[in-house]
N, C-alpha and C positions, 0 to 999 in steps of 0.2 A: 167680533163680539167677544166680550169677556165671558168666562164661565161663571155664571151667576148661581153658584151652588147655595142651596138653602141650609141655613144653620139654625140651631135652636135660639130662641130669644134669650136675651141676657137677663140676669138677675141684677142686683145692684147694691153696691156698698163698697166703700173703700175708705181707708183711714188716712189721716194726714196729721202729721205732727210738725209744727213749725218751730224750730229751735233757733233763737237768736244767738248768734255769736258772730262775718266776711272781713294796672300798670302802664307808662309812657316810654315806649322804646321805639327805636327806629324800625321801620317796616321793611322786612326783606321782600324781594321781588316775588310776585305771584304771576302765574302765567298761563300758558296756552295748551294746545290740544292735539289730538290725533284724529284720525278717521274722518276728517272733514267736519267734525262737530265743532261748533263755535264755542270757545271756552268762556267762562266768566272771568272778569278781571276786577281788581280792586284799586281804587284811586291811590296813586302814590307808589304803586307796585308795577314793575315792568313785566312784560310777558317773558316766559321762559319756555323750556321744552319739557312739557309734562304730559301726564296721561290725558288731561282734558276731560271736562264734564259738560254734558249738554246743558244749555241754559234752563233754569227752573222758571217756568211761567206760571203765574198765579193770576187767573183772570187776565186782565189787561196789563199786568205788571210783569216785567222780566227781572228777576232777582240776580244780583251780581254773583251770588254764592249760594250753594245749597246747604250751607251751615247756618242754621237759625238758632235763636236764643229763646228759650221757653219763658212764658210769663211766670214770675215767682213772687209770692207774697212777701212784702217788705224788702224786696231786692231790686226789681226792675223799674226803678224810677228813672227820671230823665238823665241824671249824671251817669248812672250805670249803663243805660242804653247808648249814651254817646261814646263811651269807651269800648263797648262791645262792637259798635259800628266801626270804630277805628281799627279794631283787631281783625275785621274782615267778615263779620256776620252779614248775612243777606237780608235778614228781617228781624226786627226786635219788636217787643210788645209791652204794654203796660201790665201791671199785675192784675189779677182778676178783680173786677168791679161789679158790685150788685146793680143790675139794670134798674131795679125798682127804685133804688136810692138816687140814681142818676135822673130817672124820669121825674121824680118829685124835687129835683134840684137840691139834693142834700149837698152842702158845701164840701164836706170831707171827701165825698165820692167824686165830685166834680174836679177837685184838686188833683186827683189821680189821673185825670184825663188832660194832662198837660203835654203839649207837643211843640216844644221850642223850635224856632226856625233854624235852618242850617244843617239839618240832618242829611247825610248823604245816602241814606237807604230808607225804604218804607218803614213806618212805625204803626203798629196796629193797636187797637184797644180790645181787651178781652172782657167779655161779660158773662155773668152767670144769672140765670133766671129761667122761667118756664111759661110766662104769659106772652103770646105772640105780639100783642099790641105794645106791651111795655118794652119788650126786647127790640122791636122795630123803632120805637121812639128813642131808646138809648143809643141805638146804632146811628140814627140821624144826628143826635146831639154830638156823638163822638166825631163823626165826619165833619160836622160844622166847626168843631174845635181843632181839626187838623189831622185826624186819623186817616191813614191811607189804606188800611184794611180793618176789618172787624172780625173778631174771633169769638167763638162760643165755647165755654168750658163745659164739656160733657163727661169729665173724668174726676172732678173733685169728690173725694170720699168723705169729707168732714160731716159729722153727724148733723150739725145744725144746717148744713147745706142740703144733704140728701133727705133730711127729715121733712123738708118742705117741698120735695119733688124736684129739686134742682141738681145740677152737676151729674154725677154718675147715676142718680135716680132717674132723671129725665131720659137718659140714654137707654133705659130698659125698654122704652116704647118707641120704636123707630117711626111710627106714624105720627105720634105727638111731637117727637123731636123735629121731624120734617116740617110739620106745621109751623113750629116756632121759627126755624131757620128760613123757611119759605117766606114768611112775613118780613124777615130782615133783608133777604135778597131783593124783595120787591120795593123796599123802603130806601135803599141806598145804591149808589152807582159804583161803589168800591167793592173789591172782592170780599166776600163773606167766607170765613173758614171755620173749622171746628177741631177741637182736640178731645179725644176720647180714649177710653181704655179698651182692652179686648172684650170685656164683658163684666158682668157682676161677679161671676165665679167661673170655674173651669167647666161646669156643667151647662153653662148658659152663655157661651161665646157668641156674640152677635155683631162684632165689629164689621165684617164684610156686608152684612145685611143693612146695618145702619149707614155705612158709607154709601151704598147704592141709593138708599132713600134720600140722603143729603145731596148726592150728585143730581138726582132727578129734580130737585127744587132749586138748582143753581149754585150750590156751594162750590167754591173754586178749588179747595184743597182740604184734606183732612190730615191731622197728626194723630198717630196711634201710639199710645204708651203700651209697651209689651207686657203689661201685667193686668190682672183683673182687679176689681174694686176690693174684693175680699183679701187679696194678697197684700194690699198696701204697697210697701217697698220691700217686702220679704222675697226671698228667692231671686231668681234671675229673670230679666226681661226676655220674653219669647219672640225673637225676631223672625222665626219661621211663621208664626201667626200674623205678624205685621206684614210679611211678604204675601200672605193669602189675601189681605185687604187690597194690596196693590193689584193682584190678579183679578180682583172683582170689579174694579172701577177704572175709568179713563182719566180722572182728575189726578193731580199729584198726591202722592201719599208720603208723608214724612214720618220717619221712625223716631221713637223716643224711648228712653230707658237704658240705664247703664252706659250712656254715651260718654265714657271717660278715657277711652283709648283711641288715639288717632288712627291706628291701623284698622281697628274695627269699624270706625266711622267711615273711612275711605272705602273699605271692602264692601260694606253694605250698599253704598251708592254705586260704586263701579261695577258691581255684579248685577245691578239693576233690580235689586230686591226692594229698594225704596228710591224715591226721587230726591230726598234730602234727609238730613238728620237734625233734630233739635237737641241742643246741649242745655242742661239744667244744672244739677248739682255738681257736675264735673268741673264747671268753670268758677265755682265759688272760691275766692282766694286765688284764682288762676285764670285770669282773662286770656293768658297766653295760649290756652288750649284751643280757643277759637281761631287764633292766628295759625297755630300749627295745623289744625284740620283744614282750614281754607287753603293754606299754602300747599299742603300735601295733595289736595284734590286738583289744584291748578298746575302743579309742577311735577308731581310724583316724588318730591323730595321731602324728607322729614326734618323739620327744624329741631335744633337742640332745645333742651329745657331752658327756660329763661334763668339767667344768673340771679342769685339772691339779691344783689345790689339793685339790679334792674327791676326786680319784682317789688322791692321796697319803694323805688322811685315811682313806679306805676301806682302803687297804693297811695303814696303821698299825693300824687296828682289827682287821683280819685277823691281823696279827702278835700283837696283844694276846691274841686268842683262842687262837692257837697256843701262846703262852707259858703261858697258863692250862691248856691241855689237855695239853701235853707236858712242861712245865718248860723252863727257860732253854736248857740245852745243846742238846737235840734240836730245840726250836722254832726257835732261831736258825739252825741248819743247814738245816732244812726251809724256813725263810722266806727264805733268800737268793735263791731264784729269783723270788719274788714282789717283793721289793725291787728286784732287778735289772731286772725288766720295767717297773716303775714309774719308776725312775730313768732308764732309757733314753729316756724321753719328755721329759727335761729338757735344758736347754742345758748344754753342757760335760760330758755324761754320761760320756765316756771317762775323765775324771779320777777318777770315783767307782767305776768297775767293780771295780778291784782291791780297794778297801776293802770292797765288798760280799762278795767271796769270803772275806774274813778276818773277817767279822762274827761276833763272839763275846761281845757284852755288850749289855745294854739301853741303856747309855749311848752306845755306838757306834751303835746303831740310831737313836737320837734325833738324833745328829750327822748321820747320813746323810740322814734325812728333812729336817732343818733345811737342810742344804746344797742338797738338791734344790729345796725351796721357795724358797730365796733365789735360786737360778739361774733358776727359772721354766721354762716349757715352751719347747722348742726351736722354731725357725722351721719345721721340717718336721712338727711336730705329734706326735700320739701314735704311739709305736713299737709295731708289732705283731710280737711275737716269732715266730720260725720254730721250730715245735715239732711233732714227730710223736709222739703219745702212744700209750700202750698200749691205747687203746680200739680195737675192731675195726670 
């Protein structure tokens, strides 16, 4: 039995700023294990001699990798998810969708629940809401449309979300939250999961209590962001507090927050402090981080940083996918952030930034990529964008 220590109930609030601005390379081998534990593997990658990580089971699913990708507003659409899967992610998800809008068949929200065929890994739908019946109906709709998991956002700190009792606000009340997720687990046959923060503030940490309440109603996995709602993205994520949640429950616990360093990601999993790690801001403009983390966990080896030319090539292919998916006009607008993040890693990037914001044709896109490749990588190396996303 776990040590079910009682902690004070959480308060609630958390801010979120979403700032718009965001590769195809050969896959190195991923591999195998020690200690008789069966390793995860990734299609197209051969087994090696590595540290090995026990399979991550979420309900009836067995994920091929414990490296997951967070739902991110304006980011985790179908083209993004496809490349994340190719890089080795074990699970990807839609961006957060309002359950109420889905239940009343709002077209814009339903479009976010798009699950193209051919994905090699499970793809989840993430909802925000607080009415049990509405959330259950949204879950049914998502599964009918192809979702293989359903996630609930209990960490979103945006005022317009918490102001109506959703996101981090709902998480303040474990009983009410369990009622909502219990309705969802009863409504669908796929795993229902949840993403939460540590609590409202440091005087009201309740993540272990909340995780236990969710486990009791059939939730298959919880992801814990190691900050409170009141912290937003300030300070450092507290992985010691995340580890306390794992001690409190028997379902998988996924760690989130500041997951930008491969060594840190691997250490948290290999030490047993979490069952997996969610990558969010760390992979923006750098899909390769997912590949590095998955490879490190499978083989014990650290892949080198992706060369600049390969990073440009992967961004170019991402843009091709966006163009096929959305059509030129919308894709070029959406793709500006990805091009900007890539170009900022090249020499003389400031000369190209204005052009990125005016990107309006495939021809201009090719000119920008050509100019970036001709300039080459800057002396300071890869630029990591400052980005605070809608993930909670």
